[in-house]
C-alpha positions in Angstrom: 59.4 21.0 43.2 56.5 23.0 45.4 54.7 21.5 48.3 51.5 20.2 47.4 48.7 22.0 48.5 46.8 21.8 52.2 44.8 18.6 51.9 45.9 17.3 48.5 48.0 14.3 49.0 50.6 13.5 46.5 50.5 10.4 44.1 53.2 8.3 45.4 56.8 8.1 43.3 56.1 3.9 42.4 52.1 4.5 41.2 53.7 7.2 39.0 56.3 4.8 38.0 54.4 1.7 37.4 51.6 3.8 35.4 54.3 5.0 33.2 56.0 1.8 32.6 52.6 0.5 31.6 52.1 3.3 29.2 55.5 3.1 27.7 55.2 -0.2 26.9 51.9 0.2 25.5 53.0 2.7 23.1 56.4 0.5 22.0 53.8 -2.1 21.5 51.7 -0.2 19.4 54.2 1.8 17.7 55.9 -1.8 16.0 52.7 -1.8 14.0 53.9 1.1 12.4 56.9 0.3 11.1 56.3 -0.9 7.9 54.5 2.0 6.5 56.7 4.4 8.1 60.1 2.7 9.4 61.5 2.2 13.2 62.8 5.8 12.9 60.3 7.2 10.8 58.0 6.5 13.4 60.0 7.2 16.5 60.8 10.6 15.3 57.1 11.6 14.2 56.4 10.6 18.3 59.1 12.9 19.3 58.3 15.8 17.4 54.4 15.3 18.3 55.0 15.2 22.0 57.3 18.0 22.1 54.5 20.2 19.8 52.2 19.0 22.8 54.9 20.7 25.9 55.9 23.4 24.0 52.5 24.8 23.5 51.2 23.8 26.8 54.1 25.3 28.6 54.1 28.7 26.8 55.9 31.6 28.0 56.1 29.7 31.2 58.9 27.6 30.0 60.9 31.1 28.5 60.8 32.1 31.9 62.4 29.3 33.6 65.0 29.2 30.6 66.1 32.5 31.2 66.1 31.9 34.8 68.2 28.7 34.4 72.0 28.7 34.5 74.2 27.7 31.2 75.1 24.4 33.3 71.6 23.4 33.5 70.4 24.3 30.0 73.1 22.2 28.5 72.3 19.5 30.7 68.9 19.0 29.5 70.0 19.5 25.9 72.0 16.1 26.5 69.4 14.5 28.0 67.6 15.2 25.2 70.5 13.9 22.4 70.3 10.9 24.7 66.5 10.5 24.7 66.6 11.0 20.8 69.7 7.6 20.9 67.6 5.7 23.2 64.5 5.5 21.7 65.9 5.3 17.6 68.4 2.2 18.8 65.7 0.5 21.0 62.8 1.0 18.1 65.7 -0.3 15.7 65.6 -3.5 18.2 62.3 -4.1 18.7 61.7 -4.2 14.6 64.4 -6.7 14.6 63.6 -8.7 18.3 60.3 -9.6 20.3 59.5 -6.6 22.6 60.4 -8.8 25.9 63.9 -9.3 24.2 64.7 -5.7 23.5 63.6 -4.5 26.6 66.0 -6.6 28.3 68.8 -6.0 26.0 68.4 -2.4 26.7 67.5 -2.8 30.7 70.9 -4.4 31.1 72.3 -0.6 30.3 71.1 0.9 34.0 72.0 -2.7 36.0 75.4 -2.4 35.0 75.8 1.0 36.2 73.8 -0.2 39.3 76.4 -2.8 39.6 79.6 -0.9 39.0 78.4 1.9 41.4 78.5 -0.6 44.4 81.9 -1.1 43.8 81.6 -4.9 45.2 82.9 -7.8 43.2 80.1 -9.7 44.9 77.3 -7.7 42.6 78.9 -9.2 39.6 76.9 -12.2 40.0 73.6 -10.1 39.4 75.4 -9.2 36.2 75.8 -12.3 35.4 72.2 -13.7 36.5 71.1 -11.2 33.9 73.4 -11.6 31.1 71.8 -15.6 31.4 69.0 -14.1 31.0 69.3 -12.7 28.0 71.2 -15.5 26.6 68.0 -17.2 26.9 66.2 -14.6 25.3 67.9 -14.4 22.5 69.3 -18.1 21.9 71.9 -17.4 19.6 72.2 -21.4 19.3 69.2 -21.0 17.3 69.9 -18.5 15.2 66.2 -16.3 15.7 68.0 -13.1 17.2 70.0 -11.5 14.7 73.0 -9.9 15.7 71.9 -6.7 14.5 68.8 -6.4 16.8 70.9 -7.5 19.6 73.6 -4.9 19.0 70.9 -1.7 18.8 69.1 -3.4 22.1 72.7 -3.2 23.8 72.8 0.7 22.2 69.7 1.5 23.6 70.7 0.2 26.9 73.6 2.7 27.1 71.9 5.3 26.1 68.9 4.3 29.0 72.1 4.3 31.5 72.5 7.8 30.4 69.1 9.0 30.6 68.3 7.8 33.9 71.1 9.8 35.4 70.3 12.2 33.1 66.6 12.9 34.4 67.8 13.1 37.6 70.0 16.2 37.4 67.2 17.6 35.2 64.3 16.7 37.2 65.8 18.4 40.2 66.2 21.7 38.3 63.2 21.9 36.2 59.8 21.4 36.6 59.0 18.2 34.9 56.7 19.6 31.9 59.9 22.5 31.7 62.3 20.0 31.2 61.0 17.6 28.7 59.7 20.3 26.9 63.1 21.1 26.3 64.7 17.3 26.4 61.9 16.7 23.5 62.4 19.3 21.2 66.1 18.7 20.8 65.5 14.6 21.0 62.7 15.6 17.6 66.2 18.0 16.1 68.6 14.8 16.4 66.3 11.9 15.3 64.8 14.1 12.3 67.7 13.7 9.9 67.5 9.7 10.5 63.7 9.6 10.9 62.7 12.3 8.1 64.0 10.4 4.7 61.3 7.1 5.8 58.0 9.4 6.5 58.6 11.1 3.3 55.8 10.0 0.9 54.3 7.5 3.3 52.3 9.7 5.8 48.8 9.7 5.6 46.1 11.2 7.7 45.6 7.5 9.6 48.8 7.4 10.0 49.3 11.0 12.0 46.1 10.4 13.9 47.8 7.2 14.5 51.5 8.6 15.6 49.8 10.8 17.5 47.6 8.9 20.0 51.0 6.6 20.3 53.1 9.9 21.2 50.7 10.6 24.0 51.3 6.9 25.4 54.9 7.0 24.4 57.1 9.6 25.4 54.3 12.5 26.2 53.0 11.1 29.8 55.5 8.2 30.3 58.7 10.4 30.3 56.6 13.1 32.3 55.3 10.5 35.2 58.8 8.9 35.6 60.7 12.7 36.1 58.1 13.1 38.4 58.5 9.6 40.3 62.9 10.3 40.4 62.1 13.8 42.0 59.8 11.1 45.1 61.6 7.6 44.6 65.3 7.0 46.0 67.6 4.9 44.0 67.3 1.9 45.7 63.0 1.8 45.0 63.6 3.6 41.8 66.2 0.3 40.5 63.5 -2.4 42.4 60.5 -1.5 40.1 62.7 -0.3 37.3 63.7 -4.3 37.1 59.9 -5.2 36.1 60.6 -3.3 32.4 61.6 -6.4 30.9 58.4 -8.3 32.6 56.0 -5.2 31.1 57.4 -5.1 27.8 56.6 -9.1 27.5 53.3 -9.2 28.9 52.5 -6.0 26.2 53.9 -7.6 23.5 51.8 -10.9 24.1 48.2 -8.5 24.8 48.9 -6.1 22.0 50.7 -7.7 19.0 50.2 -11.6 19.9 54.3 -12.1 20.4 53.9 -15.1 22.1 57.0 -16.0 24.4 58.5 -19.2 24.2 59.1 -21.1 27.7 63.0 -20.0 27.3 62.2 -16.5 26.7 60.2 -16.8 29.7 62.7 -17.8 31.7 65.0 -15.5 31.0 62.7 -12.6 31.3 62.1 -14.6 35.0 65.9 -13.9 35.0 66.5 -10.3 34.2 64.0 -9.1 36.1 65.4 -11.1 39.6 68.5 -9.8 38.5 67.6 -6.1 37.9 65.4 -6.4 41.7 68.2 -8.1 43.6 71.2 -5.7 42.6 68.6 -2.4 43.6 67.7 -4.5 47.3 71.0 -5.5 47.5 72.3 -2.0 47.3 69.5 -0.5 48.9 70.7 -2.9 52.2 74.1 -2.2 51.9 
């Protein structure tokens, strides 16, 4: 990253990440309103395609120069990041179509939390994972039968992709300018998502739908992914993990405000457990 110009203050990475989270979950909540007409996969593919198109137009020739100067290994890493991004967004959309947003996000959050606990190599850290699992148990409440197994499996699959996404974003962000790395990865993500999303879009897309998807694509993934990549360039793993632990709570709040998904007391308690586990694991690792 180039040094900031004299007299110009850089925005702290924590602020970038918090803004990214707010926009991301706002976009995710609004996108659920399009699932009936375009389907989860179709909505996701259109969002990826719009975001990739904007970035390709914005970066222009500078992207070509960056790619020519990059190593094959770094380009391959960016391509893999795009494939993982497509998987993460497709699976999460399918989970969000079947579960409340807060529940889907909590399931997804188990992925990076499990990686953080495994990386600590201390059995004591398994307590945080157990705490999060207890929270997810309250959120899904399998004894009521309200959370179908398909939604839970989609959420867990999104979690596995999220774990890989964080690792890939940190690597790509250290090799490319944020806009260039994201332009390539989102283009790949659009291509990977096309076979799943195009069938649901054909014959169902209207001009109003195009405008809605284009606007939501700015909220998620365009701006949040850019901000997150920049935040990872400025934050340590502990700070990132601590802030990322707030994701389920932010998602639950977005669902409440934007799409009237009012949680029960049990679901609110489950979200609190998952958030506590994420923040606790990150801070414990930082102290160690």
